[in-house]
PDB file with SEQRES, HELIX, SHEET and CRYST1 records, atoms N, CA, C and O in Angstrom:
SEQRES   1 A   54  MET ASP THR LYS ASN GLU GLY LYS VAL ILE GLN MET ALA          
SEQRES   2 A   54  HIS ALA LEU ALA ASP LYS SER LEU GLU PRO ALA SER ALA          
SEQRES   3 A   54  VAL GLN ARG ILE GLU MET LEU GLU ILE ILE GLU LYS LEU          
SEQRES   4 A   54  ALA ALA HIS LEU VAL THR GLU SER ARG LEU VAL ASN ALA          
SEQRES   5 A   54  ALA ILE                                                      
HELIX    1 AA1 THR A    3  SER A   20  1                                  18    
HELIX    2 AA2 ALA A   26  ALA A   53  1                                  28    
CRYST1    1.000    1.000    1.000  90.00  90.00  90.00 P 1           1          
ATOM      1  N   MET A   1      95.270 -30.463  86.585  1.00  0.00           N  
ATOM      2  CA  MET A   1      96.630 -30.070  86.841  1.00  0.00           C  
ATOM      3  C   MET A   1      97.531 -30.869  85.809  1.00  0.00           C  
ATOM      4  O   MET A   1      97.421 -32.086  85.661  1.00  0.00           O  
ATOM      5  N   ASP A   2      98.416 -30.098  85.123  1.00  0.00           N  
ATOM      6  CA  ASP A   2      99.183 -30.789  84.122  1.00  0.00           C  
ATOM      7  C   ASP A   2     100.398 -31.517  84.780  1.00  0.00           C  
ATOM      8  O   ASP A   2     100.700 -31.322  85.957  1.00  0.00           O  
ATOM      9  N   THR A   3     101.040 -32.322  83.999  1.00  0.00           N  
ATOM     10  CA  THR A   3     102.115 -33.179  84.520  1.00  0.00           C  
ATOM     11  C   THR A   3     103.253 -32.403  85.153  1.00  0.00           C  
ATOM     12  O   THR A   3     103.818 -32.836  86.158  1.00  0.00           O  
ATOM     13  N   LYS A   4     103.602 -31.244  84.566  1.00  0.00           N  
ATOM     14  CA  LYS A   4     104.679 -30.440  85.116  1.00  0.00           C  
ATOM     15  C   LYS A   4     104.322 -29.886  86.513  1.00  0.00           C  
ATOM     16  O   LYS A   4     105.149 -29.884  87.425  1.00  0.00           O  
ATOM     17  N   ASN A   5     103.084 -29.423  86.652  1.00  0.00           N  
ATOM     18  CA  ASN A   5     102.615 -28.914  87.943  1.00  0.00           C  
ATOM     19  C   ASN A   5     102.505 -30.055  88.965  1.00  0.00           C  
ATOM     20  O   ASN A   5     102.868 -29.903  90.132  1.00  0.00           O  
ATOM     21  N   GLU A   6     102.005 -31.173  88.502  1.00  0.00           N  
ATOM     22  CA  GLU A   6     101.912 -32.339  89.390  1.00  0.00           C  
ATOM     23  C   GLU A   6     103.256 -32.678  89.956  1.00  0.00           C  
ATOM     24  O   GLU A   6     103.381 -32.947  91.151  1.00  0.00           O  
ATOM     25  N   GLY A   7     104.312 -32.671  89.082  1.00  0.00           N  
ATOM     26  CA  GLY A   7     105.677 -32.961  89.567  1.00  0.00           C  
ATOM     27  C   GLY A   7     106.142 -31.951  90.589  1.00  0.00           C  
ATOM     28  O   GLY A   7     106.831 -32.318  91.541  1.00  0.00           O  
ATOM     29  N   LYS A   8     105.792 -30.704  90.423  1.00  0.00           N  
ATOM     30  CA  LYS A   8     106.157 -29.675  91.426  1.00  0.00           C  
ATOM     31  C   LYS A   8     105.493 -29.933  92.750  1.00  0.00           C  
ATOM     32  O   LYS A   8     106.119 -29.843  93.806  1.00  0.00           O  
ATOM     33  N   VAL A   9     104.255 -30.245  92.688  1.00  0.00           N  
ATOM     34  CA  VAL A   9     103.442 -30.508  93.944  1.00  0.00           C  
ATOM     35  C   VAL A   9     103.993 -31.760  94.618  1.00  0.00           C  
ATOM     36  O   VAL A   9     104.128 -31.781  95.842  1.00  0.00           O  
ATOM     37  N   ILE A  10     104.297 -32.750  93.894  1.00  0.00           N  
ATOM     38  CA  ILE A  10     104.863 -34.032  94.420  1.00  0.00           C  
ATOM     39  C   ILE A  10     106.232 -33.740  95.058  1.00  0.00           C  
ATOM     40  O   ILE A  10     106.525 -34.240  96.144  1.00  0.00           O  
ATOM     41  N   GLN A  11     107.049 -32.954  94.405  1.00  0.00           N  
ATOM     42  CA  GLN A  11     108.397 -32.607  94.965  1.00  0.00           C  
ATOM     43  C   GLN A  11     108.238 -31.823  96.283  1.00  0.00           C  
ATOM     44  O   GLN A  11     108.948 -32.087  97.254  1.00  0.00           O  
ATOM     45  N   MET A  12     107.347 -30.905  96.306  1.00  0.00           N  
ATOM     46  CA  MET A  12     107.149 -30.129  97.548  1.00  0.00           C  
ATOM     47  C   MET A  12     106.608 -30.959  98.654  1.00  0.00           C  
ATOM     48  O   MET A  12     107.009 -30.783  99.804  1.00  0.00           O  
ATOM     49  N   ALA A  13     105.694 -31.878  98.356  1.00  0.00           N  
ATOM     50  CA  ALA A  13     105.147 -32.762  99.352  1.00  0.00           C  
ATOM     51  C   ALA A  13     106.226 -33.708  99.891  1.00  0.00           C  
ATOM     52  O   ALA A  13     106.273 -34.021 101.081  1.00  0.00           O  
ATOM     53  N   HIS A  14     107.090 -34.151  98.970  1.00  0.00           N  
ATOM     54  CA  HIS A  14     108.156 -35.046  99.444  1.00  0.00           C  
ATOM     55  C   HIS A  14     109.163 -34.266 100.308  1.00  0.00           C  
ATOM     56  O   HIS A  14     109.682 -34.811 101.283  1.00  0.00           O  
ATOM     57  N   ALA A  15     109.445 -33.007  99.966  1.00  0.00           N  
ATOM     58  CA  ALA A  15     110.346 -32.188 100.794  1.00  0.00           C  
ATOM     59  C   ALA A  15     109.762 -32.005 102.159  1.00  0.00           C  
ATOM     60  O   ALA A  15     110.483 -32.087 103.153  1.00  0.00           O  
ATOM     61  N   LEU A  16     108.459 -31.755 102.242  1.00  0.00           N  
ATOM     62  CA  LEU A  16     107.794 -31.556 103.508  1.00  0.00           C  
ATOM     63  C   LEU A  16     107.793 -32.851 104.347  1.00  0.00           C  
ATOM     64  O   LEU A  16     108.005 -32.830 105.560  1.00  0.00           O  
ATOM     65  N   ALA A  17     107.548 -33.955 103.663  1.00  0.00           N  
ATOM     66  CA  ALA A  17     107.592 -35.252 104.379  1.00  0.00           C  
ATOM     67  C   ALA A  17     108.960 -35.611 104.910  1.00  0.00           C  
ATOM     68  O   ALA A  17     109.095 -36.113 106.026  1.00  0.00           O  
ATOM     69  N   ASP A  18     109.989 -35.347 104.091  1.00  0.00           N  
ATOM     70  CA  ASP A  18     111.371 -35.584 104.543  1.00  0.00           C  
ATOM     71  C   ASP A  18     111.686 -34.734 105.792  1.00  0.00           C  
ATOM     72  O   ASP A  18     112.284 -35.251 106.735  1.00  0.00           O  
ATOM     73  N   LYS A  19     111.304 -33.459 105.821  1.00  0.00           N  
ATOM     74  CA  LYS A  19     111.570 -32.667 106.933  1.00  0.00           C  
ATOM     75  C   LYS A  19     110.788 -33.092 108.186  1.00  0.00           C  
ATOM     76  O   LYS A  19     111.288 -32.994 109.307  1.00  0.00           O  
ATOM     77  N   SER A  20     109.540 -33.569 107.970  1.00  0.00           N  
ATOM     78  CA  SER A  20     108.728 -33.999 109.076  1.00  0.00           C  
ATOM     79  C   SER A  20     109.168 -35.242 109.764  1.00  0.00           C  
ATOM     80  O   SER A  20     108.673 -35.541 110.850  1.00  0.00           O  
ATOM     81  N   LEU A  21     110.100 -36.010 109.175  1.00  0.00           N  
ATOM     82  CA  LEU A  21     110.578 -37.239 109.772  1.00  0.00           C  
ATOM     83  C   LEU A  21     111.642 -36.954 110.823  1.00  0.00           C  
ATOM     84  O   LEU A  21     111.938 -37.810 111.656  1.00  0.00           O  
ATOM     85  N   GLU A  22     112.215 -35.763 110.791  1.00  0.00           N  
ATOM     86  CA  GLU A  22     113.245 -35.454 111.768  1.00  0.00           C  
ATOM     87  C   GLU A  22     112.671 -34.568 112.914  1.00  0.00           C  
ATOM     88  O   GLU A  22     111.672 -33.872 112.729  1.00  0.00           O  
ATOM     89  N   PRO A  23     113.315 -34.614 114.071  1.00  0.00           N  
ATOM     90  CA  PRO A  23     112.940 -33.647 115.121  1.00  0.00           C  
ATOM     91  C   PRO A  23     113.165 -32.258 114.588  1.00  0.00           C  
ATOM     92  O   PRO A  23     114.249 -31.975 114.077  1.00  0.00           O  
ATOM     93  N   ALA A  24     112.188 -31.375 114.683  1.00  0.00           N  
ATOM     94  CA  ALA A  24     112.294 -30.136 114.021  1.00  0.00           C  
ATOM     95  C   ALA A  24     112.936 -29.055 114.907  1.00  0.00           C  
ATOM     96  O   ALA A  24     112.478 -28.817 116.025  1.00  0.00           O  
ATOM     97  N   SER A  25     113.976 -28.416 114.415  1.00  0.00           N  
ATOM     98  CA  SER A  25     114.533 -27.254 115.073  1.00  0.00           C  
ATOM     99  C   SER A  25     113.718 -26.045 114.613  1.00  0.00           C  
ATOM    100  O   SER A  25     112.829 -26.191 113.774  1.00  0.00           O  
ATOM    101  N   ALA A  26     113.998 -24.880 115.135  1.00  0.00           N  
ATOM    102  CA  ALA A  26     113.289 -23.681 114.716  1.00  0.00           C  
ATOM    103  C   ALA A  26     113.494 -23.464 113.239  1.00  0.00           C  
ATOM    104  O   ALA A  26     112.534 -23.161 112.531  1.00  0.00           O  
ATOM    105  N   VAL A  27     114.722 -23.610 112.742  1.00  0.00           N  
ATOM    106  CA  VAL A  27     114.992 -23.369 111.280  1.00  0.00           C  
ATOM    107  C   VAL A  27     114.204 -24.385 110.438  1.00  0.00           C  
ATOM    108  O   VAL A  27     113.631 -24.014 109.414  1.00  0.00           O  
ATOM    109  N   GLN A  28     114.168 -25.630 110.843  1.00  0.00           N  
ATOM    110  CA  GLN A  28     113.424 -26.652 110.073  1.00  0.00           C  
ATOM    111  C   GLN A  28     111.949 -26.364 110.091  1.00  0.00           C  
ATOM    112  O   GLN A  28     111.274 -26.592 109.087  1.00  0.00           O  
ATOM    113  N   ARG A  29     111.410 -25.863 111.210  1.00  0.00           N  
ATOM    114  CA  ARG A  29     109.969 -25.551 111.281  1.00  0.00           C  
ATOM    115  C   ARG A  29     109.708 -24.392 110.247  1.00  0.00           C  
ATOM    116  O   ARG A  29     108.697 -24.410 109.546  1.00  0.00           O  
ATOM    117  N   ILE A  30     110.613 -23.415 110.169  1.00  0.00           N  
ATOM    118  CA  ILE A  30     110.428 -22.300 109.236  1.00  0.00           C  
ATOM    119  C   ILE A  30     110.480 -22.879 107.856  1.00  0.00           C  
ATOM    120  O   ILE A  30     109.640 -22.509 107.036  1.00  0.00           O  
ATOM    121  N   GLU A  31     111.400 -23.759 107.528  1.00  0.00           N  
ATOM    122  CA  GLU A  31     111.562 -24.346 106.188  1.00  0.00           C  
ATOM    123  C   GLU A  31     110.262 -25.117 105.861  1.00  0.00           C  
ATOM    124  O   GLU A  31     109.783 -25.068 104.728  1.00  0.00           O  
ATOM    125  N   MET A  32     109.717 -25.802 106.820  1.00  0.00           N  
ATOM    126  CA  MET A  32     108.475 -26.555 106.602  1.00  0.00           C  
ATOM    127  C   MET A  32     107.331 -25.604 106.303  1.00  0.00           C  
ATOM    128  O   MET A  32     106.534 -25.859 105.401  1.00  0.00           O  
ATOM    129  N   LEU A  33     107.239 -24.489 107.066  1.00  0.00           N  
ATOM    130  CA  LEU A  33     106.205 -23.507 106.801  1.00  0.00           C  
ATOM    131  C   LEU A  33     106.314 -22.875 105.390  1.00  0.00           C  
ATOM    132  O   LEU A  33     105.320 -22.600 104.718  1.00  0.00           O  
ATOM    133  N   GLU A  34     107.588 -22.664 104.987  1.00  0.00           N  
ATOM    134  CA  GLU A  34     107.817 -22.115 103.658  1.00  0.00           C  
ATOM    135  C   GLU A  34     107.328 -23.094 102.560  1.00  0.00           C  
ATOM    136  O   GLU A  34     106.747 -22.667 101.562  1.00  0.00           O  
ATOM    137  N   ILE A  35     107.556 -24.346 102.745  1.00  0.00           N  
ATOM    138  CA  ILE A  35     107.120 -25.334 101.768  1.00  0.00           C  
ATOM    139  C   ILE A  35     105.569 -25.392 101.817  1.00  0.00           C  
ATOM    140  O   ILE A  35     104.931 -25.492 100.769  1.00  0.00           O  
ATOM    141  N   ILE A  36     104.969 -25.331 103.004  1.00  0.00           N  
ATOM    142  CA  ILE A  36     103.503 -25.287 103.046  1.00  0.00           C  
ATOM    143  C   ILE A  36     102.925 -24.060 102.388  1.00  0.00           C  
ATOM    144  O   ILE A  36     101.877 -24.120 101.745  1.00  0.00           O  
ATOM    145  N   GLU A  37     103.604 -22.962 102.548  1.00  0.00           N  
ATOM    146  CA  GLU A  37     103.154 -21.691 101.852  1.00  0.00           C  
ATOM    147  C   GLU A  37     103.189 -21.905 100.329  1.00  0.00           C  
ATOM    148  O   GLU A  37     102.230 -21.563  99.637  1.00  0.00           O  
ATOM    149  N   LYS A  38     104.297 -22.474  99.800  1.00  0.00           N  
ATOM    150  CA  LYS A  38     104.428 -22.712  98.407  1.00  0.00           C  
ATOM    151  C   LYS A  38     103.362 -23.638  97.902  1.00  0.00           C  
ATOM    152  O   LYS A  38     102.759 -23.386  96.859  1.00  0.00           O  
ATOM    153  N   LEU A  39     103.119 -24.707  98.621  1.00  0.00           N  
ATOM    154  CA  LEU A  39     102.024 -25.629  98.255  1.00  0.00           C  
ATOM    155  C   LEU A  39     100.698 -24.961  98.247  1.00  0.00           C  
ATOM    156  O   LEU A  39      99.902 -25.177  97.333  1.00  0.00           O  
ATOM    157  N   ALA A  40     100.425 -24.143  99.245  1.00  0.00           N  
ATOM    158  CA  ALA A  40      99.122 -23.443  99.329  1.00  0.00           C  
ATOM    159  C   ALA A  40      99.004 -22.479  98.155  1.00  0.00           C  
ATOM    160  O   ALA A  40      97.946 -22.413  97.529  1.00  0.00           O  
ATOM    161  N   ALA A  41     100.050 -21.735  97.840  1.00  0.00           N  
ATOM    162  CA  ALA A  41      99.989 -20.809  96.742  1.00  0.00           C  
ATOM    163  C   ALA A  41      99.788 -21.515  95.443  1.00  0.00           C  
ATOM    164  O   ALA A  41      99.033 -21.041  94.595  1.00  0.00           O  
ATOM    165  N   HIS A  42     100.445 -22.645  95.253  1.00  0.00           N  
ATOM    166  CA  HIS A  42     100.235 -23.406  94.072  1.00  0.00           C  
ATOM    167  C   HIS A  42      98.820 -23.909  93.955  1.00  0.00           C  
ATOM    168  O   HIS A  42      98.239 -23.833  92.873  1.00  0.00           O  
ATOM    169  N   LEU A  43      98.246 -24.415  95.013  1.00  0.00           N  
ATOM    170  CA  LEU A  43      96.900 -24.910  94.973  1.00  0.00           C  
ATOM    171  C   LEU A  43      95.868 -23.838  94.689  1.00  0.00           C  
ATOM    172  O   LEU A  43      94.898 -24.065  93.965  1.00  0.00           O  
ATOM    173  N   VAL A  44      96.086 -22.666  95.265  1.00  0.00           N  
ATOM    174  CA  VAL A  44      95.210 -21.518  94.981  1.00  0.00           C  
ATOM    175  C   VAL A  44      95.304 -21.144  93.481  1.00  0.00           C  
ATOM    176  O   VAL A  44      94.281 -20.890  92.844  1.00  0.00           O  
ATOM    177  N   THR A  45      96.488 -21.112  92.942  1.00  0.00           N  
ATOM    178  CA  THR A  45      96.609 -20.863  91.530  1.00  0.00           C  
ATOM    179  C   THR A  45      95.904 -21.877  90.656  1.00  0.00           C  
ATOM    180  O   THR A  45      95.238 -21.517  89.685  1.00  0.00           O  
ATOM    181  N   GLU A  46      96.050 -23.142  91.000  1.00  0.00           N  
ATOM    182  CA  GLU A  46      95.420 -24.198  90.242  1.00  0.00           C  
ATOM    183  C   GLU A  46      93.825 -24.031  90.375  1.00  0.00           C  
ATOM    184  O   GLU A  46      93.089 -24.116  89.392  1.00  0.00           O  
ATOM    185  N   SER A  47      93.386 -23.800  91.601  1.00  0.00           N  
ATOM    186  CA  SER A  47      91.962 -23.565  91.791  1.00  0.00           C  
ATOM    187  C   SER A  47      91.429 -22.422  90.973  1.00  0.00           C  
ATOM    188  O   SER A  47      90.348 -22.532  90.395  1.00  0.00           O  
ATOM    189  N   ARG A  48      92.151 -21.330  90.905  1.00  0.00           N  
ATOM    190  CA  ARG A  48      91.736 -20.202  90.076  1.00  0.00           C  
ATOM    191  C   ARG A  48      91.677 -20.574  88.576  1.00  0.00           C  
ATOM    192  O   ARG A  48      90.752 -20.198  87.855  1.00  0.00           O  
ATOM    193  N   LEU A  49      92.699 -21.323  88.147  1.00  0.00           N  
ATOM    194  CA  LEU A  49      92.674 -21.726  86.768  1.00  0.00           C  
ATOM    195  C   LEU A  49      91.487 -22.673  86.428  1.00  0.00           C  
ATOM    196  O   LEU A  49      90.906 -22.577  85.347  1.00  0.00           O  
ATOM    197  N   VAL A  50      91.148 -23.560  87.340  1.00  0.00           N  
ATOM    198  CA  VAL A  50      90.011 -24.422  87.180  1.00  0.00           C  
ATOM    199  C   VAL A  50      88.716 -23.632  87.140  1.00  0.00           C  
ATOM    200  O   VAL A  50      87.841 -23.879  86.310  1.00  0.00           O  
ATOM    201  N   ASN A  51      88.616 -22.692  88.040  1.00  0.00           N  
ATOM    202  CA  ASN A  51      87.390 -21.829  88.143  1.00  0.00           C  
ATOM    203  C   ASN A  51      87.295 -20.980  86.862  1.00  0.00           C  
ATOM    204  O   ASN A  51      86.190 -20.765  86.363  1.00  0.00           O  
ATOM    205  N   ALA A  52      88.355 -20.523  86.353  1.00  0.00           N  
ATOM    206  CA  ALA A  52      88.308 -19.730  85.172  1.00  0.00           C  
ATOM    207  C   ALA A  52      87.931 -20.524  83.922  1.00  0.00           C  
ATOM    208  O   ALA A  52      87.346 -20.010  82.968  1.00  0.00           O  
ATOM    209  N   ALA A  53      88.283 -21.754  83.980  1.00  0.00           N  
ATOM    210  CA  ALA A  53      87.952 -22.689  82.816  1.00  0.00           C  
ATOM    211  C   ALA A  53      86.490 -23.119  82.842  1.00  0.00           C  
ATOM    212  O   ALA A  53      85.923 -23.500  81.818  1.00  0.00           O  
ATOM    213  N   ILE A  54      85.902 -23.052  84.003  1.00  0.00           N  
ATOM    214  CA  ILE A  54      84.468 -23.511  84.105  1.00  0.00           C  
ATOM    215  C   ILE A  54      83.518 -22.500  83.552  1.00  0.00           C  
ATOM    216  O   ILE A  54      82.307 -22.721  83.560  1.00  0.00           O  
TER     217      ILE A  54                                                      
END                                                                             
């Protein structure tokens, strides 16, 4: 994972951690799920790139 992508993953993880510190309303839970979806999509993309490079 290059530095730019690492930064994106770290930012998303921090955003998720920040939201998880508060009691979650329905809107906050949806926002957390959206962040998780973005992280998952990013990790799938990285995995495909690694597999393609092998």
